[in-house]
py3Dmol code that shows the C-alpha trace and the ligand (Angstrom):
import py3Dmol

protein = """\
ATOM      1  CA  MET A   1      97.590 194.039  71.122  1.00  0.00           C
ATOM      2  CA  LYS A   2     100.959 192.413  71.777  1.00  0.00           C
ATOM      3  CA  ILE A   3     103.754 192.454  69.158  1.00  0.00           C
ATOM      4  CA  ASP A   4     106.875 190.356  69.723  1.00  0.00           C
ATOM      5  CA  ILE A   5     109.808 190.965  67.404  1.00  0.00           C
ATOM      6  CA  ILE A   6     112.576 188.329  67.241  1.00  0.00           C
ATOM      7  CA  THR A   7     115.851 189.468  65.715  1.00  0.00           C
ATOM      8  CA  ILE A   8     119.653 189.496  66.340  1.00  0.00           C
ATOM      9  CA  PHE A   9     119.429 193.354  66.257  1.00  0.00           C
ATOM     10  CA  PRO A  10     116.559 194.234  68.648  1.00  0.00           C
ATOM     11  CA  GLU A  11     117.859 197.829  68.959  1.00  0.00           C
ATOM     12  CA  ILE A  12     117.095 198.446  65.270  1.00  0.00           C
ATOM     13  CA  ALA A  13     113.385 197.714  65.799  1.00  0.00           C
ATOM     14  CA  GLU A  14     113.252 199.343  69.205  1.00  0.00           C
ATOM     15  CA  ALA A  15     114.259 202.880  68.296  1.00  0.00           C
ATOM     16  CA  PRO A  16     111.413 203.700  65.847  1.00  0.00           C
ATOM     17  CA  LEU A  17     108.794 201.837  67.905  1.00  0.00           C
ATOM     18  CA  ARG A  18     109.623 203.598  71.148  1.00  0.00           C
ATOM     19  CA  SER A  19     109.468 207.118  69.579  1.00  0.00           C
ATOM     20  CA  SER A  20     106.745 209.539  68.817  1.00  0.00           C
ATOM     21  CA  ILE A  21     103.260 208.157  68.130  1.00  0.00           C
ATOM     22  CA  MET A  22     104.337 204.504  68.643  1.00  0.00           C
ATOM     23  CA  GLY A  23     105.903 205.434  72.002  1.00  0.00           C
ATOM     24  CA  ARG A  24     102.627 207.117  73.051  1.00  0.00           C
ATOM     25  CA  ALA A  25     100.627 204.015  71.985  1.00  0.00           C
ATOM     26  CA  VAL A  26     102.762 201.923  74.359  1.00  0.00           C
ATOM     27  CA  GLU A  27     102.337 204.496  77.227  1.00  0.00           C
ATOM     28  CA  SER A  28      98.571 204.462  76.755  1.00  0.00           C
ATOM     29  CA  GLY A  29      98.543 200.646  76.927  1.00  0.00           C
ATOM     30  CA  VAL A  30      96.867 199.887  73.590  1.00  0.00           C
ATOM     31  CA  VAL A  31      99.973 198.000  72.451  1.00  0.00           C
ATOM     32  CA  GLU A  32     102.853 196.198  74.119  1.00  0.00           C
ATOM     33  CA  PHE A  33     106.069 195.527  72.245  1.00  0.00           C
ATOM     34  CA  GLY A  34     108.516 192.751  73.070  1.00  0.00           C
ATOM     35  CA  PHE A  35     111.998 193.065  71.520  1.00  0.00           C
ATOM     36  CA  HIS A  36     113.813 189.732  71.729  1.00  0.00           C
ATOM     37  CA  ASN A  37     117.368 188.847  70.865  1.00  0.00           C
ATOM     38  CA  LEU A  38     117.372 185.560  68.961  1.00  0.00           C
ATOM     39  CA  ARG A  39     120.708 184.728  70.559  1.00  0.00           C
ATOM     40  CA  ASP A  40     118.936 184.486  73.941  1.00  0.00           C
ATOM     41  CA  PHE A  41     117.156 181.389  72.547  1.00  0.00           C
ATOM     42  CA  THR A  42     120.422 179.526  71.705  1.00  0.00           C
ATOM     43  CA  SER A  43     121.976 176.974  74.098  1.00  0.00           C
ATOM     44  CA  ASP A  44     125.586 176.700  72.911  1.00  0.00           C
ATOM     45  CA  LYS A  45     128.371 178.794  74.358  1.00  0.00           C
ATOM     46  CA  HIS A  46     128.936 180.744  71.120  1.00  0.00           C
ATOM     47  CA  ARG A  47     125.238 181.613  70.872  1.00  0.00           C
ATOM     48  CA  GLN A  48     125.370 180.680  67.206  1.00  0.00           C
ATOM     49  CA  VAL A  49     122.326 181.535  65.066  1.00  0.00           C
ATOM     50  CA  ASP A  50     123.688 180.738  61.563  1.00  0.00           C
ATOM     51  CA  ASP A  51     125.394 177.893  59.663  1.00  0.00           C
ATOM     52  CA  ILE A  52     126.572 177.043  56.190  1.00  0.00           C
ATOM     53  CA  PRO A  53     123.920 176.197  53.545  1.00  0.00           C
ATOM     54  CA  TYR A  54     123.245 172.559  52.607  1.00  0.00           C
ATOM     55  CA  GLY A  55     123.897 172.176  48.853  1.00  0.00           C
ATOM     56  CA  GLY A  56     126.503 174.882  48.890  1.00  0.00           C
ATOM     57  CA  GLY A  57     126.258 178.514  47.805  1.00  0.00           C
ATOM     58  CA  PRO A  58     127.289 181.856  49.187  1.00  0.00           C
ATOM     59  CA  GLY A  59     126.589 183.205  52.667  1.00  0.00           C
ATOM     60  CA  MET A  60     125.025 181.736  55.783  1.00  0.00           C
ATOM     61  CA  VAL A  61     121.538 180.457  56.675  1.00  0.00           C
ATOM     62  CA  MET A  62     119.727 181.017  59.986  1.00  0.00           C
ATOM     63  CA  LYS A  63     119.587 177.817  62.049  1.00  0.00           C
ATOM     64  CA  PRO A  64     116.090 176.536  62.900  1.00  0.00           C
ATOM     65  CA  GLU A  65     116.539 175.721  66.624  1.00  0.00           C
ATOM     66  CA  PRO A  66     116.627 179.295  68.039  1.00  0.00           C
ATOM     67  CA  PHE A  67     113.475 180.258  66.096  1.00  0.00           C
ATOM     68  CA  PHE A  68     111.650 177.152  67.348  1.00  0.00           C
ATOM     69  CA  GLU A  69     112.704 177.888  70.937  1.00  0.00           C
ATOM     70  CA  ALA A  70     111.623 181.525  70.614  1.00  0.00           C
ATOM     71  CA  VAL A  71     108.245 180.910  69.014  1.00  0.00           C
ATOM     72  CA  GLU A  72     107.390 177.998  71.323  1.00  0.00           C
ATOM     73  CA  SER A  73     108.169 180.124  74.383  1.00  0.00           C
ATOM     74  CA  LEU A  74     106.135 183.141  73.183  1.00  0.00           C
ATOM     75  CA  ARG A  75     103.123 181.898  71.264  1.00  0.00           C
ATOM     76  CA  THR A  76      99.593 181.411  72.564  1.00  0.00           C
ATOM     77  CA  ASP A  77      96.322 180.330  70.883  1.00  0.00           C
ATOM     78  CA  GLU A  78      95.848 183.937  69.764  1.00  0.00           C
ATOM     79  CA  SER A  79      99.210 184.334  68.050  1.00  0.00           C
ATOM     80  CA  LYS A  80      99.924 184.892  64.360  1.00  0.00           C
ATOM     81  CA  VAL A  81     103.565 184.311  63.300  1.00  0.00           C
ATOM     82  CA  LEU A  82     104.942 186.450  60.470  1.00  0.00           C
ATOM     83  CA  LEU A  83     108.295 186.120  58.723  1.00  0.00           C
ATOM     84  CA  MET A  84     109.934 189.071  57.041  1.00  0.00           C
ATOM     85  CA  THR A  85     111.532 188.008  53.725  1.00  0.00           C
ATOM     86  CA  PRO A  86     112.063 189.443  50.243  1.00  0.00           C
ATOM     87  CA  GLN A  87     110.178 186.346  48.967  1.00  0.00           C
ATOM     88  CA  GLY A  88     106.988 187.111  50.960  1.00  0.00           C
ATOM     89  CA  SER A  89     103.665 188.344  49.706  1.00  0.00           C
ATOM     90  CA  PRO A  90     103.629 192.156  49.281  1.00  0.00           C
ATOM     91  CA  PHE A  91     102.596 194.171  52.350  1.00  0.00           C
ATOM     92  CA  VAL A  92      99.756 196.531  51.434  1.00  0.00           C
ATOM     93  CA  GLN A  93      97.318 198.673  53.462  1.00  0.00           C
ATOM     94  CA  ALA A  94      94.628 195.957  53.307  1.00  0.00           C
ATOM     95  CA  LYS A  95      97.032 193.546  55.030  1.00  0.00           C
ATOM     96  CA  ALA A  96      97.736 196.180  57.778  1.00  0.00           C
ATOM     97  CA  VAL A  97      93.962 196.439  58.350  1.00  0.00           C
ATOM     98  CA  GLU A  98      93.705 192.618  58.617  1.00  0.00           C
ATOM     99  CA  LEU A  99      96.602 192.383  61.096  1.00  0.00           C
ATOM    100  CA  ALA A 100      95.322 195.225  63.272  1.00  0.00           C
ATOM    101  CA  VAL A 101      92.643 192.913  64.778  1.00  0.00           C
ATOM    102  CA  VAL A 102      95.063 190.088  65.633  1.00  0.00           C
ATOM    103  CA  PRO A 103      95.631 190.004  69.462  1.00  0.00           C
ATOM    104  CA  HIS A 104      99.205 188.760  69.276  1.00  0.00           C
ATOM    105  CA  LEU A 105     101.742 189.120  66.426  1.00  0.00           C
ATOM    106  CA  ILE A 106     105.110 187.399  66.510  1.00  0.00           C
ATOM    107  CA  ILE A 107     107.402 188.793  63.796  1.00  0.00           C
ATOM    108  CA  LEU A 108     110.496 186.770  62.875  1.00  0.00           C
ATOM    109  CA  CYS A 109     113.380 188.665  61.250  1.00  0.00           C
ATOM    110  CA  GLY A 110     115.866 186.841  59.065  1.00  0.00           C
ATOM    111  CA  HIS A 111     119.462 187.856  58.505  1.00  0.00           C
ATOM    112  CA  TYR A 112     122.228 186.647  56.155  1.00  0.00           C
ATOM    113  CA  GLU A 113     120.807 184.787  53.125  1.00  0.00           C
ATOM    114  CA  GLY A 114     117.596 183.742  54.876  1.00  0.00           C
ATOM    115  CA  VAL A 115     116.227 181.182  57.366  1.00  0.00           C
ATOM    116  CA  ASP A 116     116.110 177.365  57.312  1.00  0.00           C
ATOM    117  CA  HIS A 117     112.893 176.482  55.409  1.00  0.00           C
ATOM    118  CA  ARG A 118     111.598 174.254  58.239  1.00  0.00           C
ATOM    119  CA  VAL A 119     110.934 177.467  60.169  1.00  0.00           C
ATOM    120  CA  VAL A 120     108.641 178.568  57.340  1.00  0.00           C
ATOM    121  CA  GLU A 121     106.898 175.169  57.119  1.00  0.00           C
ATOM    122  CA  ALA A 122     106.366 174.546  60.809  1.00  0.00           C
ATOM    123  CA  LEU A 123     106.095 177.935  62.517  1.00  0.00           C
ATOM    124  CA  VAL A 124     105.168 180.710  60.075  1.00  0.00           C
ATOM    125  CA  ASP A 125     101.614 181.692  59.241  1.00  0.00           C
ATOM    126  CA  GLU A 126     102.557 184.346  56.655  1.00  0.00           C
ATOM    127  CA  GLU A 127     105.719 185.354  54.792  1.00  0.00           C
ATOM    128  CA  ILE A 128     105.648 189.109  54.129  1.00  0.00           C
ATOM    129  CA  SER A 129     107.761 191.463  51.979  1.00  0.00           C
ATOM    130  CA  ILE A 130     107.510 195.246  52.441  1.00  0.00           C
ATOM    131  CA  GLY A 131     108.542 195.906  48.856  1.00  0.00           C
ATOM    132  CA  ASP A 132     110.616 194.915  45.865  1.00  0.00           C
ATOM    133  CA  TYR A 133     114.044 196.001  47.053  1.00  0.00           C
ATOM    134  CA  VAL A 134     116.609 194.163  49.168  1.00  0.00           C
ATOM    135  CA  LEU A 135     117.369 195.206  52.744  1.00  0.00           C
ATOM    136  CA  THR A 136     120.336 193.864  54.733  1.00  0.00           C
ATOM    137  CA  ASN A 137     118.012 192.031  57.102  1.00  0.00           C
ATOM    138  CA  GLY A 138     114.360 191.767  58.189  1.00  0.00           C
ATOM    139  CA  THR A 139     114.392 194.010  61.250  1.00  0.00           C
ATOM    140  CA  LEU A 140     113.612 197.340  59.630  1.00  0.00           C
ATOM    141  CA  ALA A 141     110.828 195.592  57.694  1.00  0.00           C
ATOM    142  CA  ALA A 142     109.372 194.284  60.975  1.00  0.00           C
ATOM    143  CA  ALA A 143     109.340 197.835  62.408  1.00  0.00           C
ATOM    144  CA  VAL A 144     107.530 199.033  59.260  1.00  0.00           C
ATOM    145  CA  ILE A 145     104.839 196.386  59.658  1.00  0.00           C
ATOM    146  CA  ALA A 146     104.388 197.125  63.374  1.00  0.00           C
ATOM    147  CA  ASP A 147     104.118 200.884  62.738  1.00  0.00           C
ATOM    148  CA  ALA A 148     101.569 200.479  59.924  1.00  0.00           C
ATOM    149  CA  VAL A 149      99.441 198.082  62.029  1.00  0.00           C
ATOM    150  CA  VAL A 150      99.570 199.934  65.336  1.00  0.00           C
ATOM    151  CA  ARG A 151      98.484 203.324  63.903  1.00  0.00           C
ATOM    152  CA  LEU A 152      95.184 201.614  62.861  1.00  0.00           C
ATOM    153  CA  ILE A 153      94.293 200.649  66.445  1.00  0.00           C
ATOM    154  CA  PRO A 154      91.521 202.971  67.684  1.00  0.00           C
ATOM    155  CA  GLY A 155      92.910 205.710  69.896  1.00  0.00           C
ATOM    156  CA  VAL A 156      96.459 205.642  68.592  1.00  0.00           C
ATOM    157  CA  LEU A 157      96.060 208.580  66.233  1.00  0.00           C
ATOM    158  CA  GLY A 158      94.075 211.662  67.049  1.00  0.00           C
ATOM    159  CA  ASP A 159      90.457 211.307  65.832  1.00  0.00           C
ATOM    160  CA  GLU A 160      91.077 213.413  62.669  1.00  0.00           C
ATOM    161  CA  ARG A 161      92.325 210.473  60.629  1.00  0.00           C
ATOM    162  CA  SER A 162      89.901 207.567  60.941  1.00  0.00           C
ATOM    163  CA  SER A 163      86.997 208.841  58.841  1.00  0.00           C
ATOM    164  CA  GLU A 164      89.207 210.512  56.269  1.00  0.00           C
ATOM    165  CA  GLU A 165      91.157 207.276  55.852  1.00  0.00           C
ATOM    166  CA  GLU A 166      88.128 205.425  54.536  1.00  0.00           C
ATOM    167  CA  SER A 167      87.259 208.112  52.034  1.00  0.00           C
ATOM    168  CA  PHE A 168      88.811 208.515  48.661  1.00  0.00           C
ATOM    169  CA  SER A 169      92.489 209.507  48.891  1.00  0.00           C
ATOM    170  CA  GLY A 170      93.158 207.524  52.048  1.00  0.00           C
ATOM    171  CA  ASP A 171      92.140 204.197  50.540  1.00  0.00           C
ATOM    172  CA  GLY A 172      95.107 203.882  48.222  1.00  0.00           C
ATOM    173  CA  SER A 173      93.125 204.226  44.992  1.00  0.00           C
ATOM    174  CA  ARG A 174      94.549 207.655  44.232  1.00  0.00           C
ATOM    175  CA  ILE A 175      97.194 209.911  45.725  1.00  0.00           C
ATOM    176  CA  GLU A 176      96.236 213.030  47.546  1.00  0.00           C
ATOM    177  CA  ALA A 177      96.153 216.633  46.341  1.00  0.00           C
ATOM    178  CA  PRO A 178      99.109 218.819  47.408  1.00  0.00           C
ATOM    179  CA  HIS A 179      99.048 220.452  50.868  1.00  0.00           C
ATOM    180  CA  TYR A 180      99.995 224.012  51.765  1.00  0.00           C
ATOM    181  CA  THR A 181     100.325 226.011  54.983  1.00  0.00           C
ATOM    182  CA  ARG A 182     101.343 229.586  55.806  1.00  0.00           C
ATOM    183  CA  PRO A 183     102.882 231.802  54.522  1.00  0.00           C
ATOM    184  CA  ALA A 184     100.627 232.421  51.497  1.00  0.00           C
ATOM    185  CA  GLU A 185     103.715 233.467  49.543  1.00  0.00           C
ATOM    186  CA  PHE A 186     107.185 231.946  50.102  1.00  0.00           C
ATOM    187  CA  ARG A 187     110.279 232.850  48.056  1.00  0.00           C
ATOM    188  CA  GLY A 188     108.033 233.932  45.226  1.00  0.00           C
ATOM    189  CA  ARG A 189     105.872 230.815  45.264  1.00  0.00           C
ATOM    190  CA  GLU A 190     102.201 231.353  45.919  1.00  0.00           C
ATOM    191  CA  VAL A 191      99.694 229.001  47.447  1.00  0.00           C
ATOM    192  CA  PRO A 192      97.016 228.238  44.805  1.00  0.00           C
ATOM    193  CA  PRO A 193      94.486 231.100  45.249  1.00  0.00           C
ATOM    194  CA  VAL A 194      91.478 228.700  45.316  1.00  0.00           C
ATOM    195  CA  LEU A 195      92.691 227.396  48.712  1.00  0.00           C
ATOM    196  CA  LEU A 196      92.445 230.922  50.136  1.00  0.00           C
ATOM    197  CA  SER A 197      89.049 231.595  48.540  1.00  0.00           C
ATOM    198  CA  GLY A 198      86.774 229.951  51.088  1.00  0.00           C
ATOM    199  CA  HIS A 199      84.776 228.317  48.230  1.00  0.00           C
ATOM    200  CA  HIS A 200      84.534 224.772  49.555  1.00  0.00           C
ATOM    201  CA  ALA A 201      82.975 223.311  46.391  1.00  0.00           C
ATOM    202  CA  GLU A 202      85.716 224.909  44.268  1.00  0.00           C
ATOM    203  CA  ILE A 203      88.432 223.613  46.614  1.00  0.00           C
ATOM    204  CA  GLU A 204      87.020 220.113  46.416  1.00  0.00           C
ATOM    205  CA  LYS A 205      86.914 220.346  42.616  1.00  0.00           C
ATOM    206  CA  TRP A 206      90.571 221.585  42.549  1.00  0.00           C
ATOM    207  CA  ARG A 207      91.708 218.794  44.886  1.00  0.00           C
ATOM    208  CA  LEU A 208      90.027 216.129  42.732  1.00  0.00           C
ATOM    209  CA  GLN A 209      91.691 217.529  39.619  1.00  0.00           C
ATOM    210  CA  MET A 210      95.155 217.695  41.262  1.00  0.00           C
ATOM    211  CA  SER A 211      94.689 214.224  42.664  1.00  0.00           C
ATOM    212  CA  GLU A 212      94.000 212.826  39.208  1.00  0.00           C
ATOM    213  CA  GLN A 213      96.903 214.736  37.641  1.00  0.00           C
ATOM    214  CA  ARG A 214      99.404 213.649  40.317  1.00  0.00           C
ATOM    215  CA  THR A 215      98.227 210.061  40.220  1.00  0.00           C
ATOM    216  CA  LYS A 216      98.808 210.000  36.467  1.00  0.00           C
ATOM    217  CA  GLU A 217     102.299 211.345  36.990  1.00  0.00           C
ATOM    218  CA  ASN A 218     103.472 209.488  40.076  1.00  0.00           C
ATOM    219  CA  ARG A 219     101.308 206.340  40.255  1.00  0.00           C
ATOM    220  CA  PRO A 220      99.928 205.437  36.786  1.00  0.00           C
ATOM    221  CA  ASP A 221      99.645 201.841  38.086  1.00  0.00           C
ATOM    222  CA  LEU A 222      96.709 202.982  40.313  1.00  0.00           C
ATOM    223  CA  LEU A 223      94.689 204.086  37.266  1.00  0.00           C
ATOM    224  CA  ASP A 224      94.998 200.832  35.264  1.00  0.00           C
TER     225      ASP A 224
END
"""
ligand_1 = """\
28
JFH
C 116.619 190.075 54.299
C 119.026 189.326 52.041
C 120.022 189.123 49.884
C 119.389 187.270 48.356
C 116.895 188.837 46.103
C 117.534 187.777 45.224
C 118.587 187.138 46.107
C 118.236 188.227 51.803
C 116.910 188.449 55.834
C 112.477 192.266 52.970
C 112.152 193.163 51.957
C 113.804 192.116 52.984
C 114.582 191.206 53.819
C 113.924 190.478 54.814
C 114.629 189.531 55.562
C 115.971 189.330 55.272
C 118.944 190.069 53.335
C 119.913 189.786 51.086
C 119.249 188.002 49.643
C 117.654 188.774 47.411
C 118.372 187.548 50.602
C 118.090 188.633 55.140
C 115.945 191.023 53.545
N 110.978 193.623 51.542
N 113.309 193.522 51.415
N 114.345 192.894 52.026
N 117.929 189.600 54.215
N 118.259 187.456 47.458
"""
view = py3Dmol.view(width=600, height=400)
view.addModel(protein, "pdb")
view.setStyle({"model": 0}, {"cartoon": {"style": "trace"}})
view.addModel(ligand_1, "xyz")
view.setStyle({"model": 1}, {"stick": {}})
view.zoomTo()
view.show()
Protein backbone atom coordinates (compact mmCIF):
# COMPACT_ATOMS: atom_id res chain seq x y z
CA MET A 1 0.00 0.00 0.00
CA LYS A 2 1.10 3.57 -0.76
CA ILE A 3 -0.03 6.51 1.38
CA ASP A 4 0.70 10.06 0.21
CA ILE A 5 0.08 12.88 2.68
CA ILE A 6 -0.15 16.44 1.36
CA THR A 7 0.26 19.21 3.95
CA ILE A 8 2.19 22.43 4.65
CA PHE A 9 3.67 20.69 7.74
CA PRO A 10 4.96 17.33 6.46
CA GLU A 11 7.22 16.94 9.52
CA ILE A 12 4.13 16.70 11.77
CA ALA A 13 2.92 13.59 9.93
CA GLU A 14 6.40 12.17 9.40
CA ALA A 15 7.50 11.78 13.02
CA PRO A 16 4.77 9.36 14.19
CA LEU A 17 4.71 7.40 10.93
CA ARG A 18 8.47 6.80 10.88
CA SER A 19 8.60 5.55 14.49
CA SER A 20 7.98 2.24 16.16
CA ILE A 21 5.58 -0.18 14.46
CA MET A 22 4.83 2.18 11.53
CA GLY A 23 8.58 2.56 10.91
CA ARG A 24 8.96 -1.22 10.86
CA ALA A 25 6.04 -1.53 8.41
CA VAL A 26 7.94 0.78 6.04
CA GLU A 27 11.23 -1.15 6.45
CA SER A 28 9.43 -4.43 5.70
CA GLY A 29 7.98 -2.94 2.51
CA VAL A 30 4.25 -3.48 3.24
CA VAL A 31 3.66 0.27 3.14
CA GLU A 32 5.32 3.25 1.54
CA PHE A 33 4.66 6.76 2.83
CA GLY A 34 5.08 9.94 0.80
CA PHE A 35 5.19 13.19 2.77
CA HIS A 36 4.63 16.15 0.45
CA ASN A 37 4.85 19.85 1.13
CA LEU A 38 1.87 21.55 -0.50
CA ARG A 39 4.08 24.59 -1.17
CA ASP A 40 6.11 22.48 -3.60
CA PHE A 41 3.01 22.44 -5.83
CA THR A 42 2.71 26.26 -6.04
CA SER A 43 4.19 28.24 -8.94
CA ASP A 44 4.40 31.79 -7.59
CA LYS A 45 7.51 33.16 -5.93
CA HIS A 46 5.85 33.47 -2.51
CA ARG A 47 4.66 29.84 -2.63
CA GLN A 48 1.26 31.04 -1.44
CA VAL A 49 -1.24 28.36 -0.40
CA ASP A 50 -3.99 30.54 1.13
CA ASP A 51 -6.12 33.56 0.31
CA ILE A 52 -8.96 35.62 1.76
CA PRO A 53 -12.47 34.10 1.76
CA TYR A 54 -15.05 35.17 -0.85
CA GLY A 55 -18.07 36.57 0.95
CA GLY A 56 -15.94 37.78 3.84
CA GLY A 57 -15.42 36.29 7.27
CA PRO A 58 -12.47 35.55 9.52
CA GLY A 59 -9.28 33.74 8.60
CA MET A 60 -7.89 32.39 5.37
CA VAL A 61 -8.95 29.65 2.94
CA MET A 62 -6.61 27.18 1.18
CA LYS A 63 -6.31 27.99 -2.54
CA PRO A 64 -7.44 25.24 -4.95
CA GLU A 65 -4.53 25.29 -7.44
CA PRO A 66 -1.80 23.64 -5.29
CA PHE A 67 -4.16 20.77 -4.32
CA PHE A 68 -5.11 20.20 -7.97
CA GLU A 69 -1.42 20.17 -8.99
CA ALA A 70 -0.54 17.77 -6.16
CA VAL A 71 -3.37 15.29 -6.72
CA GLU A 72 -3.02 15.33 -10.51
CA SER A 73 0.71 14.56 -10.20
CA LEU A 74 0.25 11.74 -7.65
CA ARG A 75 -2.98 9.93 -8.45
CA THR A 76 -3.37 6.72 -10.45
CA ASP A 77 -6.42 4.56 -11.32
CA GLU A 78 -6.00 2.86 -7.93
CA SER A 79 -6.03 6.01 -5.81
CA LYS A 80 -8.59 7.10 -3.24
CA VAL A 81 -8.40 10.75 -2.18
CA LEU A 82 -9.33 11.66 1.41
CA LEU A 83 -9.71 15.12 2.93
CA MET A 84 -9.26 15.66 6.64
CA THR A 85 -11.86 18.14 7.94
CA PRO A 86 -13.97 18.68 11.08
CA GLN A 87 -17.00 18.50 8.73
CA GLY A 88 -16.19 14.98 7.49
CA SER A 89 -17.92 11.72 8.27
CA PRO A 90 -16.71 10.21 11.56
CA PHE A 91 -13.69 7.89 11.30
CA VAL A 92 -14.48 4.54 12.93
CA GLN A 93 -12.78 1.13 12.96
CA ALA A 94 -15.03 -0.15 10.14
CA LYS A 95 -13.74 2.68 7.91
CA ALA A 96 -10.13 1.72 8.77
CA VAL A 97 -10.91 -1.87 7.70
CA GLU A 98 -12.37 -0.57 4.42
CA LEU A 99 -9.38 1.66 3.68
CA ALA A 100 -6.84 -1.07 4.50
CA VAL A 101 -7.52 -2.77 1.13
CA VAL A 102 -7.12 0.38 -1.00
CA PRO A 103 -3.79 0.21 -2.91
CA HIS A 104 -3.17 3.97 -2.85
CA LEU A 105 -4.44 6.60 -0.42
CA ILE A 106 -3.85 10.32 -0.98
CA ILE A 107 -4.65 12.28 2.18
CA LEU A 108 -5.18 16.04 1.87
CA CYS A 109 -4.68 18.14 5.00
CA GLY A 110 -6.35 21.51 5.32
CA HIS A 111 -5.08 24.41 7.41
CA TYR A 112 -6.52 27.81 8.39
CA GLU A 113 -10.35 27.86 8.09
CA GLY A 114 -10.50 25.10 5.48
CA VAL A 115 -10.05 24.46 1.75
CA ASP A 116 -11.72 25.93 -1.35
CA HIS A 117 -14.80 23.77 -1.91
CA ARG A 118 -13.90 23.04 -5.53
CA VAL A 119 -11.18 20.76 -4.13
CA VAL A 120 -13.90 18.76 -2.35
CA GLU A 121 -16.16 18.65 -5.43
CA ALA A 122 -13.55 17.74 -8.03
CA LEU A 123 -10.79 15.80 -6.24
CA VAL A 124 -12.00 14.30 -2.99
CA ASP A 125 -13.60 10.85 -2.67
CA GLU A 126 -14.27 11.08 1.09
CA GLU A 127 -14.23 13.83 3.71
CA ILE A 128 -13.22 12.38 7.07
CA SER A 129 -13.23 13.68 10.66
CA ILE A 130 -11.34 11.82 13.40
CA GLY A 131 -13.68 13.11 16.11
CA ASP A 132 -15.83 15.93 17.41
CA TYR A 133 -13.13 18.32 18.58
CA VAL A 134 -11.20 20.97 16.65
CA LEU A 135 -7.51 20.57 15.83
CA THR A 136 -5.36 23.41 14.49
CA ASN A 137 -5.00 21.64 11.13
CA GLY A 138 -5.56 18.30 9.40
CA THR A 139 -2.04 16.86 9.59
CA LEU A 140 -2.27 15.08 12.95
CA ALA A 141 -5.64 13.67 11.81
CA ALA A 142 -3.99 12.29 8.65
CA ALA A 143 -1.32 10.55 10.75
CA VAL A 144 -4.08 9.02 12.90
CA ILE A 145 -5.86 7.63 9.82
CA ALA A 146 -2.62 6.25 8.36
CA ASP A 147 -1.68 4.56 11.66
CA ALA A 148 -5.11 2.96 12.13
CA VAL A 149 -5.14 1.68 8.54
CA VAL A 150 -1.55 0.41 8.30
CA ARG A 151 -1.73 -1.67 11.51
CA LEU A 152 -4.52 -3.71 9.82
CA ILE A 153 -2.30 -4.78 6.92
CA PRO A 154 -1.29 -8.44 7.42
CA GLY A 155 2.23 -8.75 8.84
CA VAL A 156 2.40 -5.27 10.39
CA LEU A 157 1.53 -6.44 13.91
CA GLY A 158 2.78 -9.63 15.46
CA ASP A 159 0.30 -12.48 14.85
CA GLU A 160 -1.20 -12.21 18.39
CA ARG A 161 -3.68 -9.52 17.42
CA SER A 162 -5.54 -10.54 14.28
CA SER A 163 -7.82 -13.27 15.63
CA GLU A 164 -8.42 -11.50 18.92
CA GLU A 165 -9.43 -8.36 17.05
CA GLU A 166 -12.41 -10.07 15.42
CA SER A 167 -13.66 -11.47 18.69
CA PHE A 168 -15.73 -9.63 21.23
CA SER A 169 -13.78 -6.80 22.86
CA GLY A 170 -11.74 -5.99 19.77
CA ASP A 171 -14.77 -5.22 17.62
CA GLY A 172 -15.74 -2.02 19.38
CA SER A 173 -19.01 -3.35 20.81
CA ARG A 174 -17.67 -3.34 24.36
CA ILE A 175 -14.53 -2.19 26.09
CA GLU A 176 -12.00 -4.66 27.41
CA ALA A 177 -11.54 -5.99 30.91
CA PRO A 178 -8.65 -4.46 32.92
CA HIS A 179 -5.14 -5.81 32.39
CA TYR A 180 -2.53 -6.58 35.06
CA THR A 181 1.08 -7.71 35.05
CA ARG A 182 3.68 -8.40 37.77
CA PRO A 183 4.08 -7.72 40.64
CA ALA A 184 1.03 -9.42 42.16
CA GLU A 185 0.96 -6.73 44.83
CA PHE A 186 2.06 -3.13 44.20
CA ARG A 187 1.86 -0.37 46.82
CA GLY A 188 -0.83 -2.28 48.64
CA ARG A 189 -2.91 -2.94 45.51
CA GLU A 190 -3.48 -6.58 44.65
CA VAL A 191 -4.11 -8.14 41.28
CA PRO A 192 -7.62 -9.71 41.34
CA PRO A 193 -6.96 -13.24 42.74
CA VAL A 194 -9.01 -14.93 40.00
CA LEU A 195 -6.32 -13.94 37.47
CA LEU A 196 -3.72 -15.88 39.49
CA SER A 197 -6.00 -18.90 40.01
CA GLY A 198 -5.42 -20.70 36.71
CA HIS A 199 -9.20 -21.31 36.38
CA HIS A 200 -9.69 -20.31 32.75
CA ALA A 201 -13.49 -20.51 32.83
CA GLU A 202 -13.59 -18.33 35.96
CA ILE A 203 -11.16 -15.83 34.40
CA GLU A 204 -13.35 -15.61 31.29
CA LYS A 205 -16.44 -15.06 33.45
CA TRP A 206 -14.65 -12.30 35.44
CA ARG A 207 -13.46 -10.58 32.26
CA LEU A 208 -16.98 -10.59 30.80
CA GLN A 209 -18.36 -9.10 34.00
CA MET A 210 -15.66 -6.40 34.20
CA SER A 211 -16.13 -5.62 30.54
CA GLU A 212 -19.85 -5.03 31.04
CA GLN A 213 -19.28 -2.94 34.15
CA ARG A 214 -16.62 -0.74 32.55
CA THR A 215 -18.64 -0.33 29.36
CA LYS A 216 -21.57 0.91 31.46
CA GLU A 217 -19.28 3.41 33.21
CA ASN A 218 -17.07 4.65 30.37
CA ARG A 219 -19.04 3.96 27.18
CA PRO A 220 -22.78 3.74 27.90
CA ASP A 221 -23.36 4.72 24.24
CA LEU A 222 -22.12 1.24 23.20
CA LEU A 223 -24.90 -0.48 25.16
CA ASP A 224 -27.84 1.52 23.67
C1 LIG B 1 -8.68 21.74 10.64
C2 LIG B 1 -9.97 24.59 11.87
C3 LIG B 1 -11.48 25.96 13.11
C4 LIG B 1 -13.78 26.46 12.24
C5 LIG B 1 -15.89 24.01 14.01
C6 LIG B 1 -16.82 25.15 13.82
C7 LIG B 1 -16.00 26.20 13.11
C8 LIG B 1 -10.92 24.40 10.90
C9 LIG B 1 -7.97 22.40 8.61
C10 LIG B 1 -10.37 17.36 12.05
C11 LIG B 1 -10.92 16.92 13.21
C12 LIG B 1 -9.92 18.63 12.27
C13 LIG B 1 -9.33 19.53 11.29
C14 LIG B 1 -9.05 19.05 10.00
C15 LIG B 1 -8.57 19.93 9.03
C16 LIG B 1 -8.40 21.28 9.35
C17 LIG B 1 -8.63 23.98 11.77
C18 LIG B 1 -10.25 25.36 12.98
C19 LIG B 1 -12.45 25.80 12.12
C20 LIG B 1 -14.56 24.46 13.51
C21 LIG B 1 -12.16 25.01 11.02
C22 LIG B 1 -8.04 23.49 9.44
C23 LIG B 1 -9.15 20.88 11.62
N1 LIG B 1 -11.53 15.75 13.49
N2 LIG B 1 -10.81 17.89 14.11
N3 LIG B 1 -10.20 18.94 13.54
N4 LIG B 1 -8.47 23.09 10.66
N5 LIG B 1 -14.85 25.54 12.56
